[in-house]
C-alpha positions as semicolon CSV with decimal commas, in nm:
position;residue;x (nm);y (nm);z (nm)
1;X;-0,009;-0,012;-0,005
2;X;0,258;0,265;0,071
3;X;0,440;0,184;-0,261
4;X;0,112;0,228;-0,428
5;X;0,070;0,574;-0,233
6;X;0,410;0,680;-0,294
7;X;0,382;0,612;-0,635
8;X;0,078;0,733;-0,716
9;X;0,178;1,095;-0,525
10;X;0,405;1,234;-0,766
11;X;0,168;1,163;-1,034
12;X;-0,130;1,332;-0,813
13;X;0,102;1,605;-0,741
14;X;0,198;1,688;-1,105
15;X;-0,152;1,678;-1,214
16;X;-0,280;1,870;-0,917
17;X;-0,025;2,159;-0,998
18;X;-0,068;2,180;-1,374
19;X;-0,446;2,189;-1,383
20;X;-0,538;2,420;-1,071
21;X;-0,186;2,578;-0,980
22;X;-0,215;2,408;-0,622
23;X;-0,001;2,190;-0,418
24;X;-0,109;1,817;-0,297
25;X;-0,070;1,696;0,036
26;X;0,082;1,391;0,096
27;X;-0,068;1,295;0,436
28;X;-0,413;1,371;0,268
29;X;-0,307;1,129;0,014
30;X;-0,219;0,846;0,281
31;X;-0,559;0,922;0,443
32;X;-0,726;0,910;0,109
33;X;-0,577;0,534;0,024
34;X;-0,594;0,412;0,344
35;X;-0,967;0,442;0,403
36;X;-0,959;0,230;0,022
37;X;-0,711;0,016;0,159
38;X;-0,907;-0,348;0,217
39;X;-1,050;-0,287;-0,117
40;X;-0,730;-0,227;-0,282
41;X;-0,585;-0,518;-0,158
42;X;-0,887;-0,710;-0,260
43;X;-0,846;-0,622;-0,620
44;X;-0,450;-0,726;-0,653
45;X;-0,573;-1,042;-0,810
46;X;-0,772;-0,870;-1,082
47;X;-0,528;-0,618;-1,238
48;X;-0,777;-0,473;-1,475
49;X;-1,021;-0,403;-1,213
50;X;-0,726;-0,271;-1,005
51;X;-0,609;-0,055;-1,302
52;X;-0,954;0,083;-1,330
53;X;-1,022;0,111;-0,954
54;X;-0,693;0,310;-0,908
55;X;-0,770;0,564;-1,179
56;X;-1,080;0,666;-1,032
57;X;-0,950;0,689;-0,695
58;X;-0,638;0,906;-0,854
59;X;-0,913;1,103;-0,986
60;X;-1,078;1,147;-0,670
61;X;-0,737;1,214;-0,512
62;X;-0,667;1,507;-0,710
63;X;-0,995;1,640;-0,639
64;X;-0,968;1,590;-0,214
65;X;-0,627;1,590;-0,120
66;X;-0,519;1,972;-0,202
67;X;-0,333;2,178;0,008
68;X;-0,506;2,452;0,215
69;X;-0,459;2,786;0,003
70;X;-0,242;3,020;0,173
71;X;-0,198;3,437;0,156
72;X;0,157;3,361;0,014
73;X;0,309;3,135;-0,191
74;X;0,496;2,825;-0,091
75;X;0,879;2,847;-0,197
76;X;0,796;2,535;-0,436
77;X;0,520;2,762;-0,631
78;X;0,765;3,030;-0,625
79;X;1,026;2,825;-0,809
80;X;0,778;2,691;-1,044
81;X;0,624;3,026;-1,116
82;X;0,975;3,172;-1,203
83;X;1,079;2,843;-1,407
84;X;0,772;2,868;-1,602
85;X;0,846;3,253;-1,660
86;X;1,220;3,164;-1,740
87;X;1,087;2,905;-1,976
88;X;0,865;3,151;-2,194
89;X;1,118;3,404;-2,209
């Protein structure tokens, strides 16, 4: 379970940043997938169903595991925005 969560977190983090310009919370992702843990373990024997389930949960995590909005940008957000501005110039 930990491997699956860590593997998906990078993709969730990237997708949330690209689509919404926000950060994803690792702790919220872990909590989201722990609730679904028994279902994931029961689907390990059916790879087709597991892939469909993980994709649906990936979309759900992208919606529910956002970090709270802050008044100021985080350091990671500043670096990404400066990198995007540099790439456009």
